[in-house]
C-alpha positions as CSV (number, residue, x, y, z in Angstrom):
1,M,-2.5,25.5,-9.0
2,T,-1.7,21.9,-8.7
3,F,-2.4,20.0,-5.5
4,H,1.2,19.3,-4.6
5,S,1.9,22.8,-4.0
6,D,-0.5,22.9,-1.1
7,L,1.6,20.1,0.8
8,N,3.3,21.2,3.7
9,S,5.4,19.1,5.9
10,A,4.7,21.3,9.0
11,A,1.0,21.4,8.4
12,I,0.9,17.6,8.0
13,A,3.0,17.0,11.3
14,A,0.5,19.4,13.3
15,L,-2.6,17.5,12.1
16,C,-0.9,14.0,13.1
17,A,-1.9,11.9,16.0
18,T,0.6,11.6,18.8
19,G,1.7,8.3,17.7
20,A,3.0,9.6,14.4
21,S,4.8,12.6,16.1
22,H,8.3,10.9,15.8
23,V,7.9,10.6,11.8
24,A,10.2,13.1,10.0
25,I,8.1,14.6,6.9
26,E,9.6,15.5,3.7
27,V,7.6,17.1,0.9
28,V,9.2,17.5,-2.7
29,A,7.7,18.9,-5.7
30,E,9.0,16.2,-8.0
31,T,11.3,13.3,-7.9
32,G,12.0,10.0,-9.7
33,S,10.7,7.5,-7.0
34,T,10.2,8.1,-3.3
35,N,10.9,4.6,-2.6
36,A,14.2,4.8,-4.3
37,D,15.0,8.1,-2.6
38,L,14.4,6.7,0.8
39,L,16.1,3.2,0.2
40,A,19.3,5.1,-0.8
41,R,19.3,6.7,2.6
42,C,18.2,4.1,4.9
43,A,21.3,3.7,6.7
44,Q,21.5,7.5,7.4
45,L,17.9,8.0,8.4
46,P,17.5,8.9,12.2
47,G,14.2,7.4,12.3
48,P,10.9,6.9,10.5
49,T,10.6,9.1,7.5
50,L,7.8,10.0,5.2
51,R,8.7,11.4,1.8
52,I,5.9,12.6,-0.3
53,A,6.0,14.0,-3.9
54,G,3.8,16.0,-6.1
55,Q,5.0,13.9,-9.0
56,Q,7.1,10.9,-9.5
57,T,8.7,10.5,-12.9
58,A,10.0,6.8,-12.2
59,G,7.4,5.4,-9.9
60,R,7.4,1.6,-9.4
61,G,4.8,-1.0,-8.8
62,R,5.5,-4.7,-8.1
63,A,7.9,-6.6,-10.2
64,G,9.5,-3.6,-11.4
65,R,6.4,-2.4,-13.4
66,P,5.9,1.3,-13.8
67,W,3.4,3.2,-11.7
68,L,1.9,5.8,-14.0
69,S,0.5,8.9,-12.3
70,Q,-0.3,12.6,-12.7
71,A,0.6,15.3,-10.3
72,D,-3.0,16.6,-9.7
73,A,-4.6,13.2,-9.8
74,S,-2.6,11.1,-7.4
75,L,-1.4,11.0,-4.0
76,M,2.2,9.3,-3.9
77,F,4.3,8.8,-0.8
78,S,6.9,6.4,0.7
79,L,7.3,5.7,4.5
80,A,10.5,4.3,5.7
81,W,10.3,2.4,9.0
82,R,12.9,0.5,10.9
83,F,11.6,-3.1,12.2
84,K,13.2,-5.2,14.9
85,G,13.5,-8.0,12.3
86,P,14.5,-10.5,11.2
87,L,13.3,-10.2,7.6
88,H,11.1,-13.2,7.7
89,A,8.9,-11.4,10.6
90,L,7.9,-8.9,8.0
91,V,5.9,-11.4,6.2
92,G,2.2,-10.2,5.8
93,L,3.5,-6.4,6.1
94,P,2.0,-5.2,2.7
95,L,-1.4,-6.7,3.8
96,A,-1.1,-4.9,7.2
97,V,-0.4,-1.6,5.4
98,G,-3.4,-2.3,3.2
99,V,-5.4,-2.6,6.4
100,A,-4.4,0.8,7.5
101,L,-5.2,2.5,4.3
102,A,-8.5,0.8,3.9
103,E,-9.6,1.6,7.5
104,T,-8.4,5.2,7.2
105,M,-10.6,5.7,3.9
106,G,-13.5,3.9,5.3
107,S,-13.3,6.4,8.4
108,L,-13.2,9.2,6.0
109,G,-16.5,8.0,4.3
110,V,-15.1,6.1,1.5
111,P,-15.6,2.3,1.8
112,V,-12.9,0.3,-0.1
113,Q,-11.9,-3.3,-0.1
114,L,-8.5,-5.2,-0.1
115,K,-7.2,-7.5,-3.0
116,W,-4.5,-10.0,-1.9
117,P,-1.7,-9.3,-1.7
118,N,-1.4,-5.6,-1.8
119,D,-4.1,-3.5,-3.7
120,L,-7.0,-1.5,-2.7
121,I,-10.1,-2.0,-4.7
122,K,-13.1,0.4,-5.1
123,D,-16.1,-0.5,-7.4
124,G,-14.3,-3.6,-8.8
125,S,-11.3,-1.7,-10.0
126,K,-7.9,-0.7,-8.5
127,L,-7.7,2.3,-6.4
128,A,-4.3,2.1,-4.9
129,G,-1.1,-0.1,-4.8
130,I,1.3,-0.9,-2.1
131,L,5.0,-1.7,-2.8
132,V,7.2,-2.6,0.3
133,E,10.9,-2.8,-0.3
134,T,13.3,-4.0,2.6
135,Q,17.1,-3.4,3.5
136,Q,18.9,-5.0,6.2
137,A,20.2,-2.7,9.1
138,A,23.7,-3.1,10.5
139,D,22.3,-3.9,13.9
140,G,20.3,-6.8,12.8
141,G,16.9,-4.8,12.3
142,V,15.4,-4.3,9.0
143,W,14.4,-1.1,7.1
144,A,11.1,-1.2,5.3
145,V,10.2,1.4,2.5
146,I,6.5,1.4,2.1
147,G,5.5,3.0,-1.1
148,C,1.8,3.9,-1.8
149,G,0.1,5.3,-4.8
150,I,-3.5,6.2,-4.5
151,N,-5.7,7.4,-7.5
152,L,-7.6,10.4,-6.2
153,T,-9.2,11.4,-9.7
154,M,-8.6,9.5,-12.9
155,P,-8.4,11.8,-16.0
156,D,-9.3,9.8,-19.3
157,A,-6.1,10.3,-20.7
158,L,-4.2,8.7,-17.9
159,E,-6.7,5.8,-17.6
160,Q,-6.0,5.2,-21.4
161,Q,-2.4,5.2,-20.7
162,I,-2.7,2.7,-18.0
163,G,-4.7,0.6,-20.3
164,R,-7.3,-0.9,-18.1
165,S,-10.2,0.4,-15.9
166,V,-9.0,2.0,-12.6
167,S,-10.9,3.6,-9.8
168,A,-10.5,6.8,-8.0
169,V,-12.0,8.8,-5.1
170,P,-13.1,12.3,-6.0
171,W,-14.4,12.6,-2.5
172,L,-11.0,12.3,-0.9
173,A,-9.7,14.4,-3.8
174,Q,-11.8,17.3,-2.3
175,M,-10.2,16.9,1.0
176,E,-7.7,19.2,2.3
177,R,-4.6,17.5,1.1
178,N,-2.3,17.9,4.3
179,A,-5.1,16.6,6.5
180,L,-5.6,13.6,4.3
181,V,-1.9,12.8,4.4
182,A,-2.0,13.3,8.3
183,A,-5.0,10.8,8.7
184,L,-3.2,8.2,6.4
185,L,0.1,8.6,8.3
186,S,-1.4,8.5,12.0
187,R,-3.2,5.2,11.0
188,L,0.0,3.9,9.3
189,A,2.1,4.7,12.3
190,G,-0.1,3.0,14.7
191,V,-0.4,-0.1,12.5
192,L,3.5,-0.5,11.9
193,A,4.2,-0.1,15.5
194,E,1.7,-2.8,16.4
195,F,2.9,-5.1,13.5
196,D,6.6,-4.8,14.8
197,D,5.5,-6.3,18.1
198,T,2.9,-8.7,17.0
199,G,3.5,-9.6,13.2
200,F,0.5,-10.0,11.0
201,A,-1.7,-12.4,13.1
202,P,-3.8,-9.8,14.7
203,F,-4.5,-8.2,11.5
204,A,-5.8,-11.3,9.7
205,Q,-9.5,-10.9,10.8
206,R,-9.4,-7.1,9.9
207,W,-8.0,-8.0,6.5
208,N,-10.6,-10.6,5.8
209,A,-13.3,-8.4,6.9
210,L,-12.2,-6.1,3.9
211,H,-11.5,-8.9,1.3
212,A,-12.9,-8.1,-2.1
213,W,-13.1,-11.5,-3.5
214,Q,-14.1,-13.6,-0.5
215,D,-15.7,-16.8,-1.9
216,R,-15.1,-15.9,-5.3
217,Q,-13.6,-18.2,-8.0
218,V,-10.0,-17.1,-8.7
219,K,-6.9,-18.1,-10.6
220,I,-3.3,-17.5,-9.5
221,L,-0.7,-16.6,-12.3
222,D,2.8,-16.4,-12.3
223,N,4.3,-14.8,-15.4
224,G,1.0,-15.4,-17.3
225,Q,1.1,-19.2,-16.4
226,L,-1.8,-20.6,-14.2
227,L,-0.6,-21.8,-10.9
228,Q,-3.7,-22.6,-9.0
229,Q,-7.3,-21.9,-9.2
230,G,-10.1,-22.2,-6.6
231,I,-12.3,-20.4,-4.2
232,A,-10.8,-17.5,-2.3
233,A,-11.2,-17.9,1.4
234,G,-9.3,-15.1,2.8
235,V,-5.9,-15.0,4.5
236,D,-4.3,-16.9,7.5
237,Q,-2.3,-15.5,10.4
238,L,0.9,-15.4,8.0
239,G,-1.0,-13.5,5.4
240,R,-1.2,-16.5,3.1
241,L,-4.3,-16.6,0.8
242,Q,-6.4,-19.6,1.4
243,L,-7.6,-21.2,-1.8
244,H,-10.1,-24.1,-1.7
245,T,-9.2,-26.2,-4.7
246,E,-10.5,-29.5,-6.1
247,G,-7.4,-31.1,-4.3
248,G,-8.3,-29.4,-1.0
249,L,-7.0,-26.3,0.9
250,V,-4.0,-24.6,-0.7
251,E,-1.9,-21.8,0.9
252,I,-0.5,-19.2,-1.4
253,M,2.6,-17.1,-0.3
254,S,3.0,-13.6,-1.7
255,G,5.7,-13.9,-4.3
256,D,5.6,-12.2,-7.7
257,V,2.2,-13.9,-8.5
258,S,-0.9,-12.3,-9.9
259,L,-4.6,-13.0,-8.7
260,R,-7.3,-12.7,-11.1
261,L,-11.1,-13.4,-11.0
262,A,-11.5,-16.7,-12.8
263,Q,-13.6,-15.2,-15.6
264,E,-11.1,-12.5,-16.4
């Protein structure tokens, strides 16, 4: 039996904290992309909606890159959440989501770290990715669809297909799947409600406490071209990466740039 057949929306809802009780939960065996599914329906959604799929055949990462996954090895879901807006108030949202996921995993006995702007790292390799896509609401609010892909196990064949070292959390893979989703959703709901009121500023210190490459020499790439290099010094209250360079402190906004350790 594949894990996704054990997922059950009622069971997840029953295990969620009160703060997530207003989230509609949808479980499907297979879809192209849970992010695309929810983006197409934002205008009709009555409220926050979690859509979780056993398998995604067209999962996406940042910049349209494919997210390769396997039904029995990954946890893939998207959460549509309506924010007051305006759009620029959502700066830092992927980082706040990273804090929520990392703190949840830590509370479950799996310490992980964060890589700017939207990856979770374990043992030096990527464990999970976050993709946030937005859509303007008619009343001036903003819908954000937050996609998360977490490698629970990493079969050799899938790692070869991905083409680089990837991390996994077999400890969480053994956990009852509905309870794991409920724990993640409960923390996410709390973080998103707080973020809607405060923006990223209160999360900066929590993010920096989990920063994987603090005080490491890093380089910033844009389509393979070197933009900046320096010492990573955490994020500021807007979620910008602080970089100590030879020319002084530089703040990097999260566009479609890639962050690498300098020796890579």
